C-alpha positions as CSV (number, residue, x, y, z in Angstrom):
1,M,-36.6,2.2,-1.0
2,K,-36.1,1.0,2.5
3,V,-33.0,2.4,4.3
4,N,-31.0,0.1,6.5
5,E,-31.3,2.0,9.8
6,K,-28.5,0.0,11.4
7,H,-25.9,2.2,9.9
8,I,-27.6,5.6,10.2
9,G,-25.4,7.9,12.2
10,S,-22.4,5.6,12.4
11,D,-19.1,6.4,10.8
12,F,-17.4,4.4,8.0
13,D,-14.9,2.8,10.4
14,D,-17.8,1.5,12.6
15,F,-19.5,0.1,9.5
16,L,-16.3,-1.7,8.4
17,K,-15.9,-3.1,12.0
18,E,-19.5,-4.3,12.1
19,E,-18.9,-6.1,8.7
20,G,-15.7,-7.7,10.1
21,I,-13.5,-6.2,7.4
22,Y,-11.9,-3.2,9.1
23,E,-8.5,-4.7,9.4
24,D,-8.3,-5.9,5.8
25,V,-9.6,-2.7,4.4
26,T,-7.1,-0.5,6.4
27,K,-4.2,-2.8,5.5
28,R,-5.1,-2.6,1.8
29,A,-5.5,1.2,2.0
30,G,-2.2,1.7,3.8
31,K,-0.4,-0.5,1.3
32,K,-2.0,1.3,-1.7
33,A,-1.1,4.7,-0.3
34,L,2.5,3.6,0.1
35,V,2.7,2.0,-3.3
36,Y,1.3,5.2,-5.0
37,Q,3.9,7.3,-3.2
38,I,6.7,5.0,-4.4
39,L,5.3,5.1,-8.0
40,Y,5.0,8.8,-7.8
41,E,8.7,9.1,-6.7
42,M,9.7,6.7,-9.5
43,K,7.9,8.8,-12.1
44,K,9.4,12.0,-10.6
45,Q,12.9,10.6,-10.9
46,K,12.1,9.0,-14.3
47,L,13.0,5.5,-13.0
48,T,11.6,2.4,-14.6
49,K,10.6,-0.7,-12.7
50,T,13.6,-2.4,-14.4
51,E,16.0,0.2,-13.0
52,V,14.5,0.0,-9.5
53,A,14.6,-3.8,-9.6
54,K,18.2,-3.7,-10.6
55,R,19.0,-1.4,-7.6
56,M,17.3,-3.9,-5.4
57,D,19.1,-6.8,-7.0
58,T,15.8,-8.5,-7.9
59,S,13.7,-9.1,-11.0
60,R,11.2,-6.7,-12.6
61,A,8.5,-9.3,-12.1
62,S,9.3,-9.5,-8.3
63,L,9.1,-5.7,-8.1
64,A,5.8,-5.7,-9.9
65,R,4.4,-8.2,-7.3
66,I,5.8,-6.0,-4.5
67,L,4.1,-2.9,-6.0
68,D,0.8,-4.6,-6.6
69,P,-1.5,-2.6,-4.4
70,D,-3.8,-5.6,-3.8
71,N,-1.0,-7.9,-2.6
72,T,-1.1,-7.5,1.2
73,L,1.3,-10.3,1.8
74,V,4.3,-8.1,1.1
75,T,6.6,-7.6,4.1
76,I,7.6,-4.2,5.5
77,E,11.2,-5.1,4.7
78,L,10.5,-5.5,1.0
79,L,8.7,-2.1,0.9
80,E,11.6,-0.6,2.8
81,R,14.0,-2.0,0.1
82,V,11.9,-0.4,-2.6
83,A,11.8,2.9,-0.8
84,N,15.5,2.8,-0.3
85,A,16.0,2.1,-4.0
86,V,14.3,5.3,-4.9
87,G,16.2,7.3,-2.2
88,H,13.6,7.3,0.5
89,Q,12.8,5.7,3.8
90,I,9.4,4.6,5.3
91,H,8.3,6.5,8.4
92,Y,6.2,4.5,10.9
93,E,3.7,6.0,13.2
94,L,1.6,4.4,16.0
95,V,-1.8,5.9,15.9
């Protein structure tokens, strides 16, 4: 089997940048991490999606779309509303 030497010694971020998908992958990963933290908190507090949606004054279906880890079109404001509904805030960090 022939090894693609182009990527030997490079890190994964370099690979993603070379492929032109770095930004998309990092956005999706960040959103997924945030969604999983929110879902964990919901489970810890024994909150259903219906209860959280009611706290947000929205529908369960809308909440499900917001919490879809693959939906990268969700605004930060919506994610902040969900975090607030489960008693938390989102912390931003410039890296």
